[in-house]
MARSE-841496 format. One record per residue (C-alpha): residue number from 1; residue in three letters; x negated, y, z negated. Coordinates in nm, 3 decimals, always signed. Example, Ala and Ser with C-alpha at 12.3 -4.5 7.8 and 13.67 -1.06 7.14 Angstrom:
% residues 2
> 1 / Ala / -1.230 / -0.450 / -0.780
> 2 / Ser / -1.367 / -0.106 / -0.714
//
This chain:
% residues 436
> 1 / Unk / +0.490 / +7.534 / +1.511
> 2 / Unk / +0.385 / +7.325 / +1.209
> 3 / Unk / +0.182 / +7.507 / +0.945
> 4 / Unk / +0.051 / +7.186 / +0.791
> 5 / Unk / +0.015 / +6.826 / +0.902
> 6 / Unk / +0.285 / +6.721 / +0.655
> 7 / Unk / +0.551 / +6.905 / +0.856
> 8 / Unk / +0.516 / +6.663 / +1.147
> 9 / Unk / +0.764 / +6.377 / +1.181
> 10 / Unk / +0.706 / +6.049 / +1.364
> 11 / Unk / +0.947 / +5.833 / +1.564
> 12 / Unk / +0.895 / +5.549 / +1.505
> 13 / Unk / +0.742 / +5.598 / +1.163
> 14 / Unk / +0.408 / +5.439 / +1.082
> 15 / Unk / +0.588 / +5.161 / +0.897
> 16 / Unk / +0.823 / +5.100 / +1.190
> 17 / Unk / +0.535 / +5.100 / +1.438
> 18 / Unk / +0.350 / +4.843 / +1.231
> 19 / Unk / +0.665 / +4.633 / +1.211
> 20 / Unk / +0.707 / +4.651 / +1.590
> 21 / Unk / +0.347 / +4.530 / +1.631
> 22 / Unk / +0.356 / +4.266 / +1.361
> 23 / Unk / +0.158 / +3.959 / +1.463
> 24 / Unk / -0.053 / +4.156 / +1.713
> 25 / Unk / -0.405 / +4.286 / +1.656
> 26 / Unk / -0.419 / +4.589 / +1.886
> 27 / Unk / -0.191 / +4.883 / +1.961
> 28 / Unk / -0.275 / +5.143 / +2.225
> 29 / Unk / -0.141 / +5.498 / +2.214
> 30 / Unk / -0.177 / +5.706 / +2.529
> 31 / Unk / -0.036 / +6.030 / +2.663
> 32 / Unk / -0.133 / +6.378 / +2.764
> 33 / Unk / -0.331 / +6.619 / +2.549
> 34 / Unk / -0.132 / +6.759 / +2.256
> 35 / Unk / +0.116 / +6.473 / +2.278
> 36 / Unk / +0.042 / +6.365 / +1.922
> 37 / Unk / -0.165 / +6.048 / +1.970
> 38 / Unk / -0.431 / +6.158 / +1.721
> 39 / Unk / -0.166 / +6.269 / +1.475
> 40 / Unk / -0.030 / +5.915 / +1.464
> 41 / Unk / -0.377 / +5.785 / +1.381
> 42 / Unk / -0.437 / +6.050 / +1.116
> 43 / Unk / -0.108 / +5.956 / +0.955
> 44 / Unk / -0.248 / +5.606 / +0.904
> 45 / Unk / -0.519 / +5.763 / +0.687
> 46 / Unk / -0.267 / +5.801 / +0.405
> 47 / Unk / -0.265 / +5.426 / +0.347
> 48 / Unk / -0.502 / +5.201 / +0.156
> 49 / Unk / -0.735 / +4.972 / +0.349
> 50 / Unk / -0.712 / +5.193 / +0.658
> 51 / Unk / -1.016 / +5.346 / +0.823
> 52 / Unk / -0.960 / +5.655 / +1.037
> 53 / Unk / -1.234 / +5.703 / +1.298
> 54 / Unk / -1.200 / +6.057 / +1.436
> 55 / Unk / -1.348 / +6.177 / +1.765
> 56 / Unk / -1.639 / +6.358 / +1.598
> 57 / Unk / -1.854 / +6.045 / +1.571
> 58 / Unk / -2.180 / +6.190 / +1.702
> 59 / Unk / -2.441 / +6.113 / +1.439
> 60 / Unk / -2.818 / +6.059 / +1.437
> 61 / Unk / -3.054 / +5.938 / +1.165
> 62 / Unk / -3.394 / +5.775 / +1.137
> 63 / Unk / -3.440 / +5.648 / +0.782
> 64 / Unk / -3.165 / +5.428 / +0.648
> 65 / Unk / -3.031 / +5.515 / +0.306
> 66 / Unk / -2.987 / +5.252 / +0.038
> 67 / Unk / -2.637 / +5.118 / -0.011
> 68 / Unk / -2.505 / +5.158 / -0.364
> 69 / Unk / -2.173 / +5.004 / -0.446
> 70 / Unk / -1.920 / +5.270 / -0.542
> 71 / Unk / -1.569 / +5.151 / -0.637
> 72 / Unk / -1.440 / +5.502 / -0.564
> 73 / Unk / -1.595 / +5.526 / -0.219
> 74 / Unk / -1.277 / +5.466 / -0.017
> 75 / Unk / -1.071 / +5.686 / -0.247
> 76 / Unk / -1.323 / +5.966 / -0.204
> 77 / Unk / -1.316 / +5.929 / +0.175
> 78 / Unk / -0.936 / +5.943 / +0.177
> 79 / Unk / -0.931 / +6.239 / -0.063
> 80 / Unk / -1.175 / +6.432 / +0.156
> 81 / Unk / -0.964 / +6.367 / +0.465
> 82 / Unk / -0.644 / +6.469 / +0.287
> 83 / Unk / -0.796 / +6.798 / +0.172
> 84 / Unk / -0.872 / +6.888 / +0.533
> 85 / Unk / -0.535 / +6.767 / +0.654
> 86 / Unk / -0.328 / +6.959 / +0.401
> 87 / Unk / -0.484 / +7.299 / +0.473
> 88 / Unk / -0.264 / +7.539 / +0.671
> 89 / Unk / -0.327 / +7.560 / +1.047
> 90 / Unk / -0.601 / +7.301 / +1.012
> 91 / Unk / -0.686 / +7.011 / +1.238
> 92 / Unk / -0.948 / +6.766 / +1.121
> 93 / Unk / -1.179 / +6.577 / +1.351
> 94 / Unk / -1.456 / +6.529 / +1.096
> 95 / Unk / -1.673 / +6.226 / +1.041
> 96 / Unk / -1.574 / +6.059 / +0.715
> 97 / Unk / -1.759 / +5.732 / +0.773
> 98 / Unk / -2.095 / +5.769 / +0.945
> 99 / Unk / -2.314 / +5.517 / +1.126
> 100 / Unk / -2.575 / +5.498 / +0.849
> 101 / Unk / -2.314 / +5.411 / +0.589
> 102 / Unk / -2.143 / +5.163 / +0.818
> 103 / Unk / -2.466 / +4.975 / +0.887
> 104 / Unk / -2.593 / +4.986 / +0.528
> 105 / Unk / -2.278 / +4.837 / +0.374
> 106 / Unk / -2.293 / +4.523 / +0.590
> 107 / Unk / -2.442 / +4.211 / +0.435
> 108 / Unk / -2.762 / +4.081 / +0.594
> 109 / Unk / -2.566 / +3.801 / +0.758
> 110 / Unk / -2.306 / +4.033 / +0.906
> 111 / Unk / -2.569 / +4.285 / +1.018
> 112 / Unk / -2.767 / +4.010 / +1.190
> 113 / Unk / -2.450 / +3.900 / +1.368
> 114 / Unk / -2.398 / +4.256 / +1.488
> 115 / Unk / -2.755 / +4.271 / +1.613
> 116 / Unk / -2.709 / +3.941 / +1.799
> 117 / Unk / -2.404 / +4.079 / +1.979
> 118 / Unk / -2.586 / +4.405 / +2.053
> 119 / Unk / -2.882 / +4.219 / +2.206
> 120 / Unk / -2.647 / +4.001 / +2.408
> 121 / Unk / -2.468 / +4.308 / +2.548
> 122 / Unk / -2.766 / +4.538 / +2.602
> 123 / Unk / -3.052 / +4.295 / +2.651
> 124 / Unk / -3.256 / +4.486 / +2.391
> 125 / Unk / -3.407 / +4.351 / +2.067
> 126 / Unk / -3.289 / +4.531 / +1.752
> 127 / Unk / -3.396 / +4.493 / +1.390
> 128 / Unk / -3.441 / +4.673 / +1.057
> 129 / Unk / -3.811 / +4.749 / +1.001
> 130 / Unk / -4.021 / +4.917 / +0.728
> 131 / Unk / -4.160 / +5.257 / +0.823
> 132 / Unk / -4.507 / +5.138 / +0.714
> 133 / Unk / -4.586 / +4.784 / +0.830
> 134 / Unk / -4.650 / +4.528 / +0.558
> 135 / Unk / -4.503 / +4.755 / +0.292
> 136 / Unk / -4.153 / +4.653 / +0.190
> 137 / Unk / -4.127 / +4.955 / -0.037
> 138 / Unk / -4.157 / +5.201 / +0.250
> 139 / Unk / -3.843 / +5.352 / +0.396
> 140 / Unk / -3.667 / +5.147 / +0.658
> 141 / Unk / -3.535 / +5.232 / +1.002
> 142 / Unk / -3.358 / +5.055 / +1.286
> 143 / Unk / -3.584 / +4.963 / +1.575
> 144 / Unk / -3.436 / +4.918 / +1.922
> 145 / Unk / -3.679 / +4.788 / +2.181
> 146 / Unk / -3.985 / +4.926 / +1.999
> 147 / Unk / -3.839 / +5.271 / +1.923
> 148 / Unk / -3.623 / +5.423 / +1.655
> 149 / Unk / -3.248 / +5.414 / +1.697
> 150 / Unk / -3.257 / +5.791 / +1.640
> 151 / Unk / -3.421 / +5.850 / +1.981
> 152 / Unk / -3.206 / +5.610 / +2.182
> 153 / Unk / -2.920 / +5.742 / +2.394
> 154 / Unk / -2.615 / +5.896 / +2.232
> 155 / Unk / -2.402 / +5.622 / +2.383
> 156 / Unk / -2.616 / +5.348 / +2.231
> 157 / Unk / -2.590 / +5.503 / +1.884
> 158 / Unk / -2.215 / +5.559 / +1.918
> 159 / Unk / -2.163 / +5.201 / +2.036
> 160 / Unk / -2.359 / +5.045 / +1.751
> 161 / Unk / -2.212 / +5.269 / +1.482
> 162 / Unk / -1.858 / +5.207 / +1.602
> 163 / Unk / -1.896 / +4.829 / +1.593
> 164 / Unk / -2.056 / +4.845 / +1.248
> 165 / Unk / -1.762 / +5.046 / +1.112
> 166 / Unk / -1.505 / +4.812 / +1.269
> 167 / Unk / -1.679 / +4.517 / +1.102
> 168 / Unk / -1.617 / +4.653 / +0.752
> 169 / Unk / -1.401 / +4.382 / +0.595
> 170 / Unk / -1.252 / +4.622 / +0.339
> 171 / Unk / -1.026 / +4.769 / +0.612
> 172 / Unk / -0.723 / +4.581 / +0.738
> 173 / Unk / -0.634 / +4.858 / +0.984
> 174 / Unk / -0.865 / +5.083 / +1.186
> 175 / Unk / -0.723 / +5.396 / +1.351
> 176 / Unk / -0.972 / +5.462 / +1.631
> 177 / Unk / -0.941 / +5.795 / +1.814
> 178 / Unk / -1.061 / +5.786 / +2.177
> 179 / Unk / -1.327 / +5.513 / +2.172
> 180 / Unk / -1.442 / +5.627 / +2.518
> 181 / Unk / -1.595 / +5.951 / +2.387
> 182 / Unk / -1.966 / +5.974 / +2.459
> 183 / Unk / -1.976 / +5.641 / +2.640
> 184 / Unk / -2.060 / +5.598 / +3.006
> 185 / Unk / -1.818 / +5.390 / +3.217
> 186 / Unk / -2.068 / +5.103 / +3.188
> 187 / Unk / -2.060 / +5.116 / +2.807
> 188 / Unk / -1.684 / +5.158 / +2.807
> 189 / Unk / -1.663 / +4.839 / +3.011
> 190 / Unk / -1.872 / +4.663 / +2.743
> 191 / Unk / -1.669 / +4.798 / +2.451
> 192 / Unk / -1.314 / +4.757 / +2.584
> 193 / Unk / -1.312 / +4.375 / +2.587
> 194 / Unk / -1.432 / +4.381 / +2.226
> 195 / Unk / -1.181 / +4.627 / +2.078
> 196 / Unk / -0.885 / +4.568 / +2.312
> 197 / Unk / -0.939 / +4.217 / +2.445
> 198 / Unk / -1.084 / +4.107 / +2.107
> 199 / Unk / -1.333 / +3.884 / +2.286
> 200 / Unk / -1.583 / +3.883 / +1.995
> 201 / Unk / -1.349 / +3.840 / +1.701
> 202 / Unk / -1.517 / +3.525 / +1.575
> 203 / Unk / -1.854 / +3.702 / +1.560
> 204 / Unk / -1.755 / +4.054 / +1.458
> 205 / Unk / -1.401 / +4.060 / +1.318
> 206 / Unk / -1.323 / +3.733 / +1.135
> 207 / Unk / -1.110 / +3.939 / +0.896
> 208 / Unk / -0.876 / +4.009 / +1.193
> 209 / Unk / -0.814 / +4.384 / +1.149
> 210 / Unk / -0.545 / +4.559 / +1.352
> 211 / Unk / -0.687 / +4.831 / +1.579
> 212 / Unk / -0.464 / +5.129 / +1.654
> 213 / Unk / -0.635 / +5.311 / +1.941
> 214 / Unk / -0.560 / +5.639 / +2.115
> 215 / Unk / -0.712 / +5.685 / +2.459
> 216 / Unk / -0.726 / +5.877 / +2.786
> 217 / Unk / -0.931 / +5.604 / +2.954
> 218 / Unk / -0.773 / +5.328 / +3.161
> 219 / Unk / -1.033 / +5.076 / +3.041
> 220 / Unk / -0.883 / +5.088 / +2.692
> 221 / Unk / -0.527 / +5.014 / +2.801
> 222 / Unk / -0.417 / +4.660 / +2.722
> 223 / Unk / -0.355 / +4.533 / +3.075
> 224 / Unk / -0.307 / +4.172 / +2.964
> 225 / Unk / -0.028 / +4.262 / +2.721
> 226 / Unk / +0.162 / +4.569 / +2.850
> 227 / Unk / +0.389 / +4.571 / +2.543
> 228 / Unk / +0.088 / +4.668 / +2.328
> 229 / Unk / +0.076 / +5.007 / +2.502
> 230 / Unk / +0.280 / +5.306 / +2.386
> 231 / Unk / +0.333 / +5.641 / +2.557
> 232 / Unk / +0.327 / +5.926 / +2.306
> 233 / Unk / +0.513 / +6.255 / +2.358
> 234 / Unk / +0.582 / +6.555 / +2.139
> 235 / Unk / +0.879 / +6.787 / +2.111
> 236 / Unk / +0.838 / +7.057 / +1.848
> 237 / Unk / +0.736 / +6.894 / +1.521
> 238 / Unk / +0.853 / +6.547 / +1.628
> 239 / Unk / +0.605 / +6.302 / +1.777
> 240 / Unk / +0.748 / +5.996 / +1.950
> 241 / Unk / +0.593 / +5.673 / +2.075
> 242 / Unk / +0.771 / +5.463 / +2.339
> 243 / Unk / +0.657 / +5.113 / +2.426
> 244 / Unk / +0.568 / +5.046 / +2.790
> 245 / Unk / +0.843 / +4.835 / +2.939
> 246 / Unk / +0.634 / +4.623 / +3.175
> 247 / Unk / +0.316 / +4.601 / +3.381
> 248 / Unk / +0.448 / +4.833 / +3.651
> 249 / Unk / +0.509 / +5.112 / +3.401
> 250 / Unk / +0.158 / +5.055 / +3.269
> 251 / Unk / +0.024 / +5.106 / +3.623
> 252 / Unk / +0.218 / +5.433 / +3.644
> 253 / Unk / +0.075 / +5.539 / +3.308
> 254 / Unk / -0.275 / +5.471 / +3.430
> 255 / Unk / -0.238 / +5.683 / +3.743
> 256 / Unk / -0.019 / +5.962 / +3.604
> 257 / Unk / -0.046 / +6.002 / +3.229
> 258 / Unk / -0.423 / +5.956 / +3.228
> 259 / Unk / -0.480 / +6.207 / +3.508
> 260 / Unk / -0.630 / +5.971 / +3.762
> 261 / Unk / -0.544 / +5.987 / +4.130
> 262 / Unk / -0.631 / +5.761 / +4.418
> 263 / Unk / -0.803 / +6.029 / +4.625
> 264 / Unk / -1.057 / +6.086 / +4.346
> 265 / Unk / -1.146 / +5.718 / +4.385
> 266 / Unk / -1.195 / +5.774 / +4.761
> 267 / Unk / -0.872 / +5.591 / +4.836
> 268 / Unk / -0.565 / +5.726 / +5.018
> 269 / Unk / -0.290 / +5.876 / +4.804
> 270 / Unk / -0.031 / +5.697 / +5.017
> 271 / Unk / -0.007 / +5.486 / +5.331
> 272 / Unk / +0.267 / +5.490 / +5.596
> 273 / Unk / +0.337 / +5.201 / +5.830
> 274 / Unk / +0.495 / +5.324 / +6.155
> 275 / Unk / +0.607 / +5.167 / +6.481
> 276 / Unk / +0.360 / +5.307 / +6.731
> 277 / Unk / +0.109 / +5.563 / +6.851
> 278 / Unk / +0.346 / +5.857 / +6.897
> 279 / Unk / +0.484 / +5.809 / +6.543
> 280 / Unk / +0.127 / +5.811 / +6.413
> 281 / Unk / +0.024 / +6.122 / +6.608
> 282 / Unk / +0.323 / +6.330 / +6.504
> 283 / Unk / +0.350 / +6.222 / +6.139
> 284 / Unk / -0.023 / +6.266 / +6.084
> 285 / Unk / +0.014 / +6.633 / +6.177
> 286 / Unk / +0.331 / +6.680 / +5.971
> 287 / Unk / +0.167 / +6.531 / +5.662
> 288 / Unk / -0.152 / +6.734 / +5.705
> 289 / Unk / +0.057 / +7.051 / +5.695
> 290 / Unk / +0.293 / +6.939 / +5.419
> 291 / Unk / +0.033 / +6.786 / +5.187
> 292 / Unk / -0.286 / +6.982 / +5.233
> 293 / Unk / -0.563 / +6.833 / +5.020
> 294 / Unk / -0.396 / +6.492 / +4.991
> 295 / Unk / -0.520 / +6.191 / +5.184
> 296 / Unk / -0.231 / +6.008 / +5.348
> 297 / Unk / -0.297 / +5.734 / +5.601
> 298 / Unk / -0.052 / +5.667 / +5.885
> 299 / Unk / -0.103 / +5.318 / +6.022
> 300 / Unk / +0.039 / +5.231 / +6.365
> 301 / Unk / +0.166 / +4.874 / +6.383
> 302 / Unk / +0.239 / +4.830 / +6.756
> 303 / Unk / +0.594 / +4.723 / +6.673
> 304 / Unk / +0.494 / +4.464 / +6.410
> 305 / Unk / +0.532 / +4.646 / +6.079
> 306 / Unk / +0.616 / +4.322 / +5.897
> 307 / Unk / +0.289 / +4.160 / +6.000
> 308 / Unk / +0.081 / +4.463 / +5.906
> 309 / Unk / +0.255 / +4.488 / +5.567
> 310 / Unk / +0.176 / +4.123 / +5.503
> 311 / Unk / -0.194 / +4.185 / +5.574
> 312 / Unk / -0.191 / +4.496 / +5.354
> 313 / Unk / -0.048 / +4.298 / +5.065
> 314 / Unk / -0.303 / +4.020 / +5.108
> 315 / Unk / -0.581 / +4.279 / +5.093
> 316 / Unk / -0.457 / +4.442 / +4.771
> 317 / Unk / -0.326 / +4.135 / +4.596
> 318 / Unk / +0.003 / +4.172 / +4.409
> 319 / Unk / +0.144 / +4.494 / +4.554
> 320 / Unk / +0.411 / +4.517 / +4.284
> 321 / Unk / +0.148 / +4.530 / +4.008
> 322 / Unk / -0.074 / +4.789 / +4.172
> 323 / Unk / -0.076 / +5.166 / +4.225
> 324 / Unk / +0.044 / +5.140 / +4.585
> 325 / Unk / +0.383 / +4.993 / +4.504
> 326 / Unk / +0.545 / +5.339 / +4.511
> 327 / Unk / +0.295 / +5.478 / +4.761
> 328 / Unk / +0.352 / +5.238 / +5.049
> 329 / Unk / +0.608 / +5.370 / +5.299
> 330 / Unk / +0.775 / +5.187 / +5.585
> 331 / Unk / +0.904 / +5.402 / +5.874
> 332 / Unk / +1.141 / +5.225 / +6.112
> 333 / Unk / +1.398 / +5.306 / +6.380
> 334 / Unk / +1.770 / +5.249 / +6.334
> 335 / Unk / +1.724 / +4.909 / +6.499
> 336 / Unk / +1.486 / +4.742 / +6.255
> 337 / Unk / +1.232 / +4.470 / +6.332
> 338 / Unk / +1.356 / +4.119 / +6.260
> 339 / Unk / +1.224 / +3.994 / +5.925
> 340 / Unk / +1.102 / +4.337 / +5.810
> 341 / Unk / +1.364 / +4.375 / +5.538
> 342 / Unk / +1.274 / +4.034 / +5.398
> 343 / Unk / +0.904 / +4.124 / +5.381
> 344 / Unk / +0.979 / +4.460 / +5.218
> 345 / Unk / +1.194 / +4.290 / +4.954
> 346 / Unk / +0.934 / +4.021 / +4.883
> 347 / Unk / +0.659 / +4.279 / +4.833
> 348 / Unk / +0.874 / +4.482 / +4.594
> 349 / Unk / +0.856 / +4.806 / +4.794
> 350 / Unk / +1.127 / +5.039 / +4.653
> 351 / Unk / +1.423 / +5.136 / +4.871
> 352 / Unk / +1.317 / +5.500 / +4.843
> 353 / Unk / +0.997 / +5.410 / +5.027
> 354 / Unk / +1.174 / +5.259 / +5.327
> 355 / Unk / +1.279 / +5.512 / +5.591
> 356 / Unk / +1.521 / +5.424 / +5.870
> 357 / Unk / +1.582 / +5.698 / +6.122
> 358 / Unk / +1.938 / +5.756 / +6.239
> 359 / Unk / +1.831 / +5.690 / +6.599
> 360 / Unk / +1.572 / +5.487 / +6.787
> 361 / Unk / +1.268 / +5.703 / +6.846
> 362 / Unk / +1.047 / +5.949 / +6.659
> 363 / Unk / +1.151 / +6.207 / +6.919
> 364 / Unk / +1.479 / +6.258 / +6.733
> 365 / Unk / +1.293 / +6.411 / +6.436
> 366 / Unk / +1.077 / +6.651 / +6.636
> 367 / Unk / +1.139 / +7.021 / +6.560
> 368 / Unk / +1.389 / +7.168 / +6.807
> 369 / Unk / +1.170 / +7.473 / +6.868
> 370 / Unk / +0.876 / +7.252 / +6.966
> 371 / Unk / +1.096 / +7.047 / +7.199
> 372 / Unk / +1.211 / +7.370 / +7.361
> 373 / Unk / +0.852 / +7.467 / +7.428
> 374 / Unk / +0.776 / +7.125 / +7.577
> 375 / Unk / +1.073 / +7.137 / +7.816
> 376 / Unk / +1.070 / +7.508 / +7.893
> 377 / Unk / +1.420 / +7.573 / +7.765
> 378 / Unk / +1.594 / +7.615 / +7.432
> 379 / Unk / +1.694 / +7.283 / +7.277
> 380 / Unk / +1.986 / +7.317 / +7.040
> 381 / Unk / +2.042 / +6.949 / +6.964
> 382 / Unk / +1.847 / +6.626 / +6.986
> 383 / Unk / +2.143 / +6.483 / +7.178
> 384 / Unk / +2.015 / +6.678 / +7.478
> 385 / Unk / +1.725 / +6.435 / +7.506
> 386 / Unk / +1.757 / +6.138 / +7.739
> 387 / Unk / +1.519 / +5.855 / +7.656
> 388 / Unk / +1.460 / +5.572 / +7.900
> 389 / Unk / +1.177 / +5.339 / +7.809
> 390 / Unk / +0.860 / +5.547 / +7.793
> 391 / Unk / +1.021 / +5.857 / +7.946
> 392 / Unk / +1.197 / +6.150 / +7.779
> 393 / Unk / +1.400 / +6.388 / +7.994
> 394 / Unk / +1.565 / +6.724 / +7.921
> 395 / Unk / +1.669 / +7.009 / +8.152
> 396 / Unk / +1.542 / +6.820 / +8.456
> 397 / Unk / +1.191 / +6.781 / +8.316
> 398 / Unk / +1.053 / +6.434 / +8.233
> 399 / Unk / +0.758 / +6.362 / +8.012
> 400 / Unk / +0.606 / +6.044 / +7.878
> 401 / Unk / +0.650 / +5.987 / +7.509
> 402 / Unk / +0.276 / +6.036 / +7.454
> 403 / Unk / +0.272 / +6.361 / +7.654
> 404 / Unk / +0.567 / +6.490 / +7.453
> 405 / Unk / +0.412 / +6.387 / +7.123
> 406 / Unk / +0.089 / +6.567 / +7.211
> 407 / Unk / +0.274 / +6.888 / +7.306
> 408 / Unk / +0.494 / +6.884 / +6.995
> 409 / Unk / +0.200 / +6.809 / +6.763
> 410 / Unk / -0.012 / +7.088 / +6.913
> 411 / Unk / +0.276 / +7.332 / +6.858
> 412 / Unk / +0.330 / +7.245 / +6.490
> 413 / Unk / +0.242 / +7.507 / +6.228
> 414 / Unk / +0.294 / +7.523 / +5.853
> 415 / Unk / +0.606 / +7.739 / +5.893
> 416 / Unk / +0.774 / +7.514 / +6.152
> 417 / Unk / +1.138 / +7.431 / +6.080
> 418 / Unk / +1.147 / +7.055 / +6.048
> 419 / Unk / +1.463 / +6.847 / +6.094
> 420 / Unk / +1.648 / +6.787 / +5.770
> 421 / Unk / +1.635 / +6.411 / +5.829
> 422 / Unk / +1.254 / +6.423 / +5.827
> 423 / Unk / +1.224 / +6.635 / +5.511
> 424 / Unk / +1.485 / +6.444 / +5.310
> 425 / Unk / +1.413 / +6.087 / +5.416
> 426 / Unk / +1.033 / +6.106 / +5.429
> 427 / Unk / +0.866 / +6.416 / +5.288
> 428 / Unk / +1.068 / +6.433 / +4.967
> 429 / Unk / +1.000 / +6.068 / +4.864
> 430 / Unk / +0.630 / +6.107 / +4.942
> 431 / Unk / +0.616 / +6.424 / +4.734
> 432 / Unk / +0.788 / +6.247 / +4.444
> 433 / Unk / +0.543 / +5.957 / +4.465
> 434 / Unk / +0.211 / +6.140 / +4.482
> 435 / Unk / +0.274 / +6.477 / +4.318
> 436 / Unk / +0.508 / +6.389 / +4.030
//
């Protein structure tokens, strides 16, 4: 356990990370809590022309203070941050550059540009006004839609103050810790294109600063340039950052590292494409027992899995670049539908998500105990079943496949002994995909 911030080591170092991102204007650090994302940003605070924006950015004011040029201002900010950082067992989240200061230091031209962008985004007029009308010597305040900025929403104040700070042309690098804090999803959606997509650089950031951003929010991942995203982990006193390899890894980061899951978005955690109605009936029950609390859809395809997969892909778009790439499962008999393998390959569904039973028929992965109950005699092996078309016979008793499926499904309990083929080929890959 480090006693001071200085005992932490970084791999890559700040210098190496900047070298890796040379020529780019945004770098995203993501990872779980306590992974060291914020520590990377705080490390940047040691350098000149770097602004560290910690998470404690909540700030309210009414009267604006006058801006007085102080050549030691940045040195004093850095010295204050270092004094907090160097104390034993201390973590610093303090506000070293507040909204009032950020707005006051802007020139009139730059401040007006900020206000233009704000009005464009929010649809609200904003201006600097004297407290007493027609008296330029009265104290001034910022008016937003006929009221003081101090009584607007927290998100509005955070948004404006953050942009004002990022516009400060004295800083070539801004280390921004969790820009999503205090912002509704709607405001996050307004801010992300500005700080990640850099859509307003000509208006707000003509000095082209590099933004190093830590985040837990998927909106602030750089989806257009996956290589700008780094996954941060920590082992002891060493904090490491690994660049995302490609878009697919970025999708995995979004749905695993950031704590999102499909069911929380009212979407299924996984979807299975199966041959027919008996497969659907049986596997639905198996999955309900094996994955209680997870939403898994079993889609019957009436023998045309390839066609249904094609429709599924058209609905979602590029399956390989989405969250369902590893959550789409194909369940087929030993004799596989013509063209299915070609469709599976084209869609990029992993081999681990394609299940081929050893035999033709879901009946061969029913629990033996449940089969015994359905046929009134102990079944010791699936080879004792005789399947002819829609009929299954054992010990002189014949049942339709649907009758047998209904009996087996009704008999299933959480402690049922399932065939090894079912647990290894299907349940284990599903568990790895949705619970990892």
